[in-house]
All heavy atoms as a GROMACS GRO file, in nm:
protein
  331
    1MET      N    1   1.878  -0.386   0.253
    1MET     CA    2   1.793  -0.326   0.152
    1MET      C    3   1.658  -0.396   0.154
    1MET      O    4   1.652  -0.517   0.161
    1MET     CB    5   1.859  -0.339   0.016
    1MET     CG    6   1.787  -0.263  -0.090
    1MET     SD    7   1.871  -0.268  -0.250
    1MET     CE    8   2.015  -0.174  -0.214
    2GLN      N    9   1.553  -0.319   0.148
    2GLN     CA   10   1.419  -0.374   0.156
    2GLN      C   11   1.343  -0.345   0.028
    2GLN      O   12   1.348  -0.234  -0.024
    2GLN     CB   13   1.345  -0.313   0.274
    2GLN     CG   14   1.207  -0.367   0.293
    2GLN     CD   15   1.138  -0.304   0.414
    2GLN    OE1   16   1.198  -0.228   0.488
    2GLN    NE2   17   1.014  -0.334   0.432
    3PHE      N   18   1.274  -0.445  -0.022
    3PHE     CA   19   1.194  -0.428  -0.142
    3PHE      C   20   1.049  -0.459  -0.110
    3PHE      O   21   1.019  -0.540  -0.024
    3PHE     CB   22   1.242  -0.522  -0.254
    3PHE     CG   23   1.378  -0.488  -0.303
    3PHE    CD1   24   1.488  -0.558  -0.259
    3PHE    CD2   25   1.396  -0.384  -0.392
    3PHE    CE1   26   1.614  -0.527  -0.305
    3PHE    CE2   27   1.521  -0.352  -0.438
    3PHE     CZ   28   1.631  -0.423  -0.394
    4GLY      N   29   0.958  -0.394  -0.181
    4GLY     CA   30   0.817  -0.420  -0.162
    4GLY      C   31   0.757  -0.333  -0.054
    4GLY      O   32   0.812  -0.231  -0.016
    5ILE      N   33   0.643  -0.374  -0.005
    5ILE     CA   34   0.572  -0.299   0.098
    5ILE      C   35   0.524  -0.397   0.203
    5ILE      O   36   0.490  -0.511   0.174
    5ILE     CB   37   0.456  -0.217   0.038
    5ILE    CG1   38   0.398  -0.122   0.141
    5ILE    CG2   39   0.350  -0.305  -0.021
    5ILE    CD1   40   0.306  -0.017   0.085
    6ASP      N   41   0.521  -0.352   0.324
    6ASP     CA   42   0.477  -0.433   0.436
    6ASP      C   43   0.325  -0.451   0.429
    6ASP      O   44   0.250  -0.356   0.407
    6ASP     CB   45   0.517  -0.365   0.566
    6ASP     CG   46   0.482  -0.445   0.689
    6ASP    OD1   47   0.476  -0.569   0.679
    6ASP    OD2   48   0.461  -0.384   0.796
    7TYR      N   49   0.279  -0.574   0.447
    7TYR     CA   50   0.136  -0.604   0.441
    7TYR      C   51   0.058  -0.524   0.545
    7TYR      O   52  -0.050  -0.473   0.516
    7TYR     CB   53   0.113  -0.754   0.461
    7TYR     CG   54  -0.032  -0.791   0.472
    7TYR    CD1   55  -0.114  -0.796   0.359
    7TYR    CD2   56  -0.089  -0.819   0.596
    7TYR    CE1   57  -0.248  -0.828   0.369
    7TYR    CE2   58  -0.223  -0.851   0.607
    7TYR     CZ   59  -0.302  -0.856   0.494
    7TYR     OH   60  -0.434  -0.888   0.504
    8ASN      N   61   0.112  -0.512   0.665
    8ASN     CA   62   0.042  -0.437   0.771
    8ASN      C   63   0.029  -0.290   0.736
    8ASN      O   64  -0.072  -0.227   0.768
    8ASN     CB   65   0.116  -0.454   0.904
    8ASN     CG   66   0.109  -0.596   0.954
    8ASN    OD1   67   0.011  -0.666   0.932
    8ASN    ND2   68   0.215  -0.639   1.020
    9ARG      N   69   0.129  -0.234   0.670
    9ARG     CA   70   0.122  -0.093   0.630
    9ARG      C   71   0.014  -0.074   0.524
    9ARG      O   72  -0.060   0.024   0.525
    9ARG     CB   73   0.257  -0.048   0.577
    9ARG     CG   74   0.262   0.099   0.546
    9ARG     CD   75   0.400   0.143   0.513
    9ARG     NE   76   0.482   0.131   0.633
    9ARG     CZ   77   0.592   0.198   0.653
    9ARG    NH1   78   0.634   0.282   0.562
    9ARG    NH2   79   0.661   0.182   0.764
   10LEU      N   80   0.004  -0.168   0.430
   10LEU     CA   81  -0.100  -0.161   0.328
   10LEU      C   82  -0.239  -0.174   0.390
   10LEU      O   83  -0.332  -0.103   0.352
   10LEU     CB   84  -0.078  -0.269   0.223
   10LEU     CG   85  -0.181  -0.277   0.111
   10LEU    CD1   86  -0.186  -0.147   0.032
   10LEU    CD2   87  -0.150  -0.394   0.020
   11THR      N   88  -0.253  -0.262   0.488
   11THR     CA   89  -0.381  -0.279   0.556
   11THR      C   90  -0.420  -0.151   0.630
   11THR      O   91  -0.535  -0.109   0.625
   11THR     CB   92  -0.372  -0.397   0.656
   11THR    OG1   93  -0.331  -0.513   0.585
   11THR    CG2   94  -0.506  -0.423   0.721
   12LEU      N   95  -0.324  -0.090   0.696
   12LEU     CA   96  -0.350   0.036   0.767
   12LEU      C   97  -0.387   0.147   0.670
   12LEU      O   98  -0.482   0.222   0.694
   12LEU     CB   99  -0.227   0.076   0.848
   12LEU     CG  100  -0.239   0.206   0.927
   12LEU    CD1  101  -0.346   0.195   1.035
   12LEU    CD2  102  -0.106   0.242   0.988
   13LEU      N  103  -0.317   0.155   0.558
   13LEU     CA  104  -0.348   0.256   0.457
   13LEU      C  105  -0.489   0.238   0.402
   13LEU      O  106  -0.564   0.336   0.386
   13LEU     CB  107  -0.246   0.249   0.343
   13LEU     CG  108  -0.265   0.346   0.229
   13LEU    CD1  109  -0.256   0.489   0.276
   13LEU    CD2  110  -0.165   0.318   0.120
   14SER      N  111  -0.530   0.116   0.375
   14SER     CA  112  -0.665   0.093   0.324
   14SER      C  113  -0.770   0.124   0.429
   14SER      O  114  -0.877   0.176   0.398
   14SER     CB  115  -0.680  -0.050   0.273
   14SER     OG  116  -0.666  -0.143   0.378
   15ALA      N  117  -0.741   0.098   0.557
   15ALA     CA  118  -0.835   0.131   0.664
   15ALA      C  119  -0.852   0.282   0.678
   15ALA      O  120  -0.963   0.332   0.697
   15ALA     CB  121  -0.788   0.071   0.796
   16VAL      N  122  -0.743   0.356   0.664
   16VAL     CA  123  -0.751   0.502   0.673
   16VAL      C  124  -0.829   0.558   0.554
   16VAL      O  125  -0.910   0.649   0.570
   16VAL     CB  126  -0.609   0.563   0.680
   16VAL    CG1  127  -0.613   0.713   0.664
   16VAL    CG2  128  -0.544   0.527   0.812
   17LEU      N  129  -0.807   0.502   0.436
   17LEU     CA  130  -0.883   0.547   0.319
   17LEU      C  131  -1.033   0.522   0.337
   17LEU      O  132  -1.115   0.606   0.300
   17LEU     CB  133  -0.834   0.477   0.193
   17LEU     CG  134  -0.709   0.533   0.129
   17LEU    CD1  135  -0.664   0.441   0.016
   17LEU    CD2  136  -0.732   0.672   0.078
   18GLU      N  137  -1.068   0.406   0.392
   18GLU     CA  138  -1.209   0.377   0.415
   18GLU      C  139  -1.270   0.474   0.516
   18GLU      O  140  -1.381   0.521   0.498
   18GLU     CB  141  -1.226   0.233   0.464
   18GLU     CG  142  -1.210   0.131   0.355
   18GLU     CD  143  -1.248  -0.009   0.400
   18GLU    OE1  144  -1.281  -0.029   0.519
   18GLU    OE2  145  -1.246  -0.099   0.315
   19LYS      N  146  -1.196   0.504   0.622
   19LYS     CA  147  -1.249   0.588   0.730
   19LYS      C  148  -1.256   0.736   0.690
   19LYS      O  149  -1.359   0.800   0.709
   19LYS     CB  150  -1.159   0.573   0.853
   19LYS     CG  151  -1.196   0.660   0.968
   19LYS     CD  152  -1.258   0.583   1.076
   19LYS     CE  153  -1.285   0.675   1.194
   19LYS     NZ  154  -1.390   0.626   1.274
   20LYS      N  155  -1.148   0.789   0.634
   20LYS     CA  156  -1.140   0.932   0.607
   20LYS      C  157  -1.196   0.973   0.472
   20LYS      O  158  -1.256   1.078   0.459
   20LYS     CB  159  -0.994   0.980   0.618
   20LYS     CG  160  -0.934   0.960   0.754
   20LYS     CD  161  -0.999   1.047   0.858
   20LYS     CE  162  -0.932   1.029   0.993
   20LYS     NZ  163  -0.992   1.112   1.095
   21ALA      N  164  -1.172   0.893   0.369
   21ALA     CA  165  -1.214   0.929   0.234
   21ALA      C  166  -1.342   0.858   0.192
   21ALA      O  167  -1.388   0.879   0.080
   21ALA     CB  168  -1.103   0.899   0.134
   22HIS      N  169  -1.395   0.773   0.279
   22HIS     CA  170  -1.519   0.699   0.251
   22HIS      C  171  -1.508   0.617   0.123
   22HIS      O  172  -1.600   0.612   0.043
   22HIS     CB  173  -1.638   0.793   0.246
   22HIS     CG  174  -1.653   0.875   0.369
   22HIS    ND1  175  -1.693   0.822   0.490
   22HIS    CD2  176  -1.628   1.006   0.394
   22HIS    CE1  177  -1.696   0.916   0.581
   22HIS    NE2  178  -1.655   1.030   0.527
   23VAL      N  179  -1.391   0.555   0.104
   23VAL     CA  180  -1.368   0.466  -0.009
   23VAL      C  181  -1.384   0.324   0.042
   23VAL      O  182  -1.312   0.281   0.131
   23VAL     CB  183  -1.224   0.486  -0.066
   23VAL    CG1  184  -1.198   0.389  -0.178
   23VAL    CG2  185  -1.205   0.629  -0.112
   24LEU      N  186  -1.480   0.251  -0.013
   24LEU     CA  187  -1.505   0.115   0.034
   24LEU      C  188  -1.411   0.016  -0.037
   24LEU      O  189  -1.418  -0.003  -0.157
   24LEU     CB  190  -1.651   0.078   0.007
   24LEU     CG  191  -1.754   0.168   0.077
   24LEU    CD1  192  -1.895   0.128   0.037
   24LEU    CD2  193  -1.737   0.161   0.226
   25LEU      N  194  -1.322  -0.043   0.040
   25LEU     CA  195  -1.224  -0.136  -0.017
   25LEU      C  196  -1.239  -0.277   0.037
   25LEU      O  197  -1.164  -0.366  -0.003
   25LEU     CB  198  -1.082  -0.086   0.014
   25LEU     CG  199  -1.044   0.049  -0.045
   25LEU    CD1  200  -0.909   0.094   0.008
   25LEU    CD2  201  -1.042   0.042  -0.195
   26GLY      N  202  -1.332  -0.300   0.127
   26GLY     CA  203  -1.346  -0.430   0.191
   26GLY      C  204  -1.377  -0.543   0.096
   26GLY      O  205  -1.336  -0.657   0.119
   27ASN      N  206  -1.447  -0.514  -0.011
   27ASN     CA  207  -1.484  -0.619  -0.106
   27ASN      C  208  -1.409  -0.604  -0.239
   27ASN      O  209  -1.452  -0.656  -0.341
   27ASN     CB  210  -1.635  -0.618  -0.131
   27ASN     CG  211  -1.684  -0.487  -0.187
   27ASN    OD1  212  -1.608  -0.391  -0.197
   27ASN    ND2  213  -1.810  -0.482  -0.224
   28GLN      N  214  -1.296  -0.534  -0.236
   28GLN     CA  215  -1.217  -0.509  -0.357
   28GLN      C  216  -1.080  -0.574  -0.344
   28GLN      O  217  -1.029  -0.595  -0.235
   28GLN     CB  218  -1.198  -0.358  -0.378
   28GLN     CG  219  -1.327  -0.279  -0.389
   28GLN     CD  220  -1.406  -0.314  -0.511
   28GLN    OE1  221  -1.351  -0.335  -0.617
   28GLN    NE2  222  -1.537  -0.323  -0.495
   29ASP      N  223  -1.021  -0.605  -0.458
   29ASP     CA  224  -0.882  -0.650  -0.463
   29ASP      C  225  -0.793  -0.528  -0.475
   29ASP      O  226  -0.825  -0.434  -0.548
   29ASP     CB  227  -0.857  -0.743  -0.582
   29ASP     CG  228  -0.928  -0.875  -0.569
   29ASP    OD1  229  -0.953  -0.917  -0.454
   29ASP    OD2  230  -0.958  -0.937  -0.672
   30ILE      N  231  -0.682  -0.529  -0.404
   30ILE     CA  232  -0.589  -0.416  -0.408
   30ILE      C  233  -0.460  -0.463  -0.474
   30ILE      O  234  -0.398  -0.560  -0.430
   30ILE     CB  235  -0.560  -0.364  -0.267
   30ILE    CG1  236  -0.687  -0.313  -0.202
   30ILE    CG2  237  -0.455  -0.253  -0.272
   30ILE    CD1  238  -0.670  -0.272  -0.057
   31TYR      N  239  -0.422  -0.394  -0.582
   31TYR     CA  240  -0.296  -0.421  -0.650
   31TYR      C  241  -0.207  -0.299  -0.630
   31TYR      O  242  -0.249  -0.186  -0.652
   31TYR     CB  243  -0.318  -0.445  -0.800
   31TYR     CG  244  -0.396  -0.571  -0.827
   31TYR    CD1  245  -0.533  -0.569  -0.843
   31TYR    CD2  246  -0.330  -0.692  -0.835
   31TYR    CE1  247  -0.604  -0.685  -0.867
   31TYR    CE2  248  -0.400  -0.809  -0.860
   31TYR     CZ  249  -0.536  -0.803  -0.875
   31TYR     OH  250  -0.605  -0.919  -0.899
   32LEU      N  251  -0.085  -0.324  -0.589
   32LEU     CA  252   0.008  -0.215  -0.561
   32LEU      C  253   0.133  -0.234  -0.644
   32LEU      O  254   0.193  -0.342  -0.645
   32LEU     CB  255   0.044  -0.214  -0.412
   32LEU     CG  256   0.133  -0.102  -0.366
   32LEU    CD1  257   0.059   0.031  -0.379
   32LEU    CD2  258   0.173  -0.124  -0.223
   33ASN      N  259   0.171  -0.130  -0.715
   33ASN     CA  260   0.291  -0.132  -0.796
   33ASN      C  261   0.398  -0.052  -0.721
   33ASN      O  262   0.381   0.064  -0.693
   33ASN     CB  263   0.263  -0.072  -0.932
   33ASN     CG  264   0.381  -0.083  -1.024
   33ASN    OD1  265   0.477  -0.151  -0.994
   33ASN    ND2  266   0.372  -0.018  -1.138
   34VAL      N  267   0.507  -0.119  -0.687
   34VAL     CA  268   0.615  -0.054  -0.614
   34VAL      C  269   0.734  -0.039  -0.708
   34VAL      O  270   0.780  -0.135  -0.767
   34VAL     CB  271   0.656  -0.139  -0.491
   34VAL    CG1  272   0.772  -0.074  -0.417
   34VAL    CG2  273   0.536  -0.158  -0.398
   35VAL      N  274   0.781   0.084  -0.720
   35VAL     CA  275   0.895   0.114  -0.805
   35VAL      C  276   1.010   0.154  -0.715
   35VAL      O  277   0.996   0.238  -0.628
   35VAL     CB  278   0.862   0.225  -0.905
   35VAL    CG1  279   0.983   0.259  -0.989
   35VAL    CG2  280   0.746   0.185  -0.992
   36SER      N  281   1.124   0.094  -0.738
   36SER     CA  282   1.242   0.125  -0.658
   36SER      C  283   1.355   0.169  -0.749
   36SER      O  284   1.376   0.111  -0.856
   36SER     CB  285   1.284   0.000  -0.578
   36SER     OG  286   1.402   0.026  -0.509
   37ARG      N  287   1.425   0.271  -0.705
   37ARG     CA  288   1.540   0.318  -0.781
   37ARG      C  289   1.666   0.285  -0.700
   37ARG      O  290   1.679   0.324  -0.586
   37ARG     CB  291   1.530   0.467  -0.805
   37ARG     CG  292   1.640   0.520  -0.891
   37ARG     CD  293   1.617   0.664  -0.925
   37ARG     NE  294   1.733   0.714  -0.998
   37ARG     CZ  295   1.757   0.841  -1.016
   37ARG    NH1  296   1.675   0.930  -0.969
   37ARG    NH2  297   1.862   0.877  -1.083
   38ASN      N  298   1.753   0.214  -0.761
   38ASN     CA  299   1.872   0.168  -0.692
   38ASN      C  300   1.993   0.244  -0.747
   38ASN      O  301   2.022   0.240  -0.865
   38ASN     CB  302   1.890   0.017  -0.714
   38ASN     CG  303   1.989  -0.043  -0.619
   38ASN    OD1  304   2.038   0.026  -0.530
   38ASN    ND2  305   2.017  -0.169  -0.637
   39LYS      N  306   2.063   0.316  -0.659
   39LYS     CA  307   2.182   0.390  -0.699
   39LYS      C  308   2.307   0.312  -0.663
   39LYS      O  309   2.321   0.266  -0.551
   39LYS     CB  310   2.187   0.526  -0.632
   39LYS     CG  311   2.082   0.622  -0.678
   39LYS     CD  312   2.103   0.757  -0.613
   39LYS     CE  313   2.003   0.857  -0.663
   39LYS     NZ  314   2.024   0.988  -0.602
   40ASN      N  315   2.394   0.297  -0.756
   40ASN     CA  316   2.523   0.231  -0.730
   40ASN      C  317   2.630   0.338  -0.714
   40ASN      O  318   2.643   0.427  -0.798
   40ASN     CB  319   2.560   0.137  -0.845
   40ASN     CG  320   2.465   0.021  -0.855
   40ASN    OD1  321   2.411  -0.023  -0.753
   40ASN    ND2  322   2.444  -0.029  -0.976
   41LYS      N  323   2.707   0.326  -0.609
   41LYS     CA  324   2.814   0.424  -0.585
   41LYS      C  325   2.948   0.366  -0.620
   41LYS      O  326   2.977   0.255  -0.608
   41LYS     CB  327   2.813   0.468  -0.439
   41LYS     CG  328   2.692   0.549  -0.407
   41LYS     CD  329   2.700   0.599  -0.264
   41LYS     CE  330   2.578   0.685  -0.234
   41LYS     NZ  331   2.582   0.742  -0.104
   0.00000   0.00000   0.00000
């Protein structure tokens, strides 16, 4: 079971946002809230 998000995936996501959506994130702090739902069987 994996919790959280991979740092490299977050870096790639921010790079794509900068390139495609013209959102400048290089000088910003990024906070990510990850919600996980765990089902017990």
